[in-house]
C-alpha positions as CSV (number, residue, x, y, z in Angstrom):
1,M,-12.1,10.2,-2.7
2,A,-8.8,12.0,-3.1
3,N,-7.1,11.2,-6.4
4,R,-4.0,9.7,-4.9
5,H,-6.1,7.5,-2.6
6,L,-8.0,6.3,-5.6
7,S,-4.8,5.7,-7.4
8,R,-3.5,3.6,-4.5
9,T,-6.8,1.7,-4.5
10,I,-6.5,0.8,-8.2
11,A,-2.8,-0.2,-7.8
12,M,-3.7,-2.4,-4.8
13,Q,-6.7,-4.1,-6.6
14,S,-4.5,-4.7,-9.6
15,L,-1.7,-6.2,-7.5
16,F,-4.3,-8.3,-5.7
17,E,-5.6,-9.7,-9.0
18,W,-2.0,-10.3,-10.3
19,D,-1.0,-12.0,-7.0
20,F,-4.2,-14.0,-6.8
21,N,-3.4,-15.5,-10.3
22,G,0.2,-16.4,-9.2
23,G,1.8,-13.5,-10.9
24,K,1.2,-15.2,-14.3
25,D,-0.9,-12.5,-15.9
26,D,0.4,-9.3,-17.4
27,L,0.3,-6.7,-14.7
28,D,0.2,-3.8,-17.2
29,Q,-2.9,-5.3,-18.8
30,I,-4.6,-5.7,-15.4
31,L,-3.7,-2.1,-14.6
32,N,-5.1,-0.8,-17.9
33,S,-8.3,-2.7,-17.3
34,H,-8.8,-1.3,-13.8
35,I,-7.9,2.2,-14.9
36,S,-10.4,2.1,-17.7
37,E,-13.1,1.3,-15.2
38,F,-12.3,4.5,-13.3
39,S,-11.2,6.6,-16.3
40,K,-13.4,9.5,-15.5
41,E,-12.1,9.7,-11.9
42,V,-8.4,9.1,-12.6
43,D,-6.1,11.8,-14.0
44,D,-2.8,10.4,-12.9
45,S,-2.5,6.9,-14.2
46,A,1.3,7.3,-14.3
47,F,1.3,7.2,-10.4
48,I,-0.8,3.9,-10.5
49,F,1.7,2.3,-12.9
50,E,4.6,3.6,-10.8
51,L,3.2,2.0,-7.6
52,A,2.2,-1.4,-9.1
53,R,5.4,-1.8,-11.2
54,G,7.5,-0.7,-8.3
55,V,6.0,-3.4,-6.1
56,K,6.5,-6.0,-8.8
57,E,10.1,-4.9,-9.5
58,N,11.0,-4.9,-5.8
59,L,8.8,-7.8,-4.7
60,K,11.5,-10.0,-3.3
61,A,13.0,-7.2,-1.1
62,I,9.5,-6.0,-0.1
63,D,8.4,-9.5,0.9
64,E,11.6,-9.9,3.0
65,I,10.8,-6.7,4.8
66,V,7.2,-7.9,5.5
67,I,8.5,-11.3,6.7
68,K,11.0,-9.6,9.0
69,H,8.3,-7.4,10.6
70,A,5.6,-10.1,10.8
71,P,7.7,-13.1,11.6
72,E,4.8,-15.2,12.8
73,W,3.0,-14.8,9.4
74,P,4.6,-16.6,6.4
75,M,3.7,-14.7,3.2
76,D,1.4,-17.4,1.9
77,Q,-0.6,-17.3,5.2
78,I,-1.2,-13.5,5.1
79,P,-4.6,-12.9,3.5
80,P,-4.1,-11.8,-0.1
81,V,-5.6,-8.3,0.5
82,D,-3.4,-7.7,3.5
83,R,-0.4,-9.0,1.7
84,N,-0.8,-6.6,-1.2
85,V,-1.7,-3.7,1.0
86,L,1.5,-4.3,2.9
87,R,3.5,-4.6,-0.3
88,L,2.1,-1.3,-1.5
89,G,2.7,0.4,1.8
90,V,6.2,-0.9,2.2
91,F,7.0,0.2,-1.4
92,E,5.8,3.7,-0.7
93,L,7.6,3.9,2.7
94,M,10.9,2.3,1.7
95,F,11.4,2.7,-2.0
96,L,9.3,5.5,-3.4
97,K,9.5,8.0,-0.5
98,Q,7.3,10.6,-2.2
99,V,5.1,11.2,0.9
100,P,5.8,11.5,4.6
101,P,6.1,8.1,6.3
102,K,2.9,8.8,8.4
103,V,0.9,9.4,5.2
104,A,2.2,6.1,3.6
105,I,1.3,4.2,6.8
106,N,-2.1,5.8,7.1
107,E,-3.0,5.2,3.5
108,A,-2.0,1.5,3.8
109,V,-4.1,1.2,7.0
110,E,-7.1,2.8,5.3
111,L,-6.8,0.4,2.3
112,A,-6.7,-2.5,4.7
113,K,-9.7,-1.3,6.6
114,T,-11.7,-0.8,3.4
115,F,-10.8,-4.0,1.6
116,G,-9.5,-6.4,4.2
117,G,-11.0,-8.3,7.1
118,E,-12.1,-7.3,10.5
119,S,-8.5,-7.2,11.9
120,S,-6.7,-6.1,8.7
121,G,-6.3,-2.5,9.7
122,K,-4.7,-3.4,13.0
123,F,-2.4,-6.0,11.4
124,V,-1.2,-3.6,8.7
125,N,-0.8,-0.8,11.2
126,G,1.3,-3.1,13.4
127,V,3.6,-4.2,10.6
128,M,4.0,-0.8,9.2
129,G,4.4,0.8,12.6
130,T,7.1,-1.7,13.6
131,L,8.9,-0.9,10.3
132,Y,8.5,2.9,10.9
133,K,9.9,2.6,14.5
134,E,12.9,0.7,13.1
135,L,13.6,3.5,10.6
136,D,13.3,6.2,13.2
137,P,13.4,4.8,16.8
138,E,12.6,8.3,18.2
139,A,9.5,8.7,16.1
140,E,6.0,8.4,17.6
141,L,3.8,5.8,15.9
142,P,1.1,7.5,13.9
143,E,-2.5,7.2,15.1
144,T,-4.6,5.7,12.3
145,Q,-7.4,8.0,11.2
146,P,-9.2,8.5,7.9
147,A,-6.7,9.7,5.3
148,Q,-6.3,13.4,5.5
149,T,-4.2,14.0,2.4
150,D,-5.0,16.2,-0.5
151,N,-5.0,15.1,-4.1
152,A,-1.2,15.3,-4.4
153,D,-0.3,14.2,-0.9
154,S,1.4,17.6,-0.4
155,G,2.8,16.5,2.9
156,Q,-0.2,17.1,5.1
157,E,0.1,14.3,7.6
158,A,-2.6,12.4,9.4
159,A,-3.4,13.8,12.8
160,G,-1.2,12.0,15.2
């Protein structure tokens, strides 16, 4: 598993746990616990903290974006895995902007397919794709395929 993909996985799992407990637990403590489980595989814990803390700090704005692009799904009715995958994906796409948009979308879809339900990948792809089209109306929606990024997401995009 590429290092950045693993980092996103840890950030998403930590956000899921934090969200599942109503945001009452210390997110940094959750992150440290999850990172220690994968300490031999993770060499960029700063990226994990940047993702998770970024979602937490921008939670209201991120949730408003999700609600706008999935209007038939109130946040409390979106399955917790899908909700946190979307939060992470929206944060990367709209706030962090370290990778090309198609990579951010593809990574979110792959997380949804891995950890969510049967239709999670399609749901996340639909929400993220709608957001992407709004940002760039001329852009073609990315085809979702297994993540094809290197360890640093050097800009190599998913085939599409």
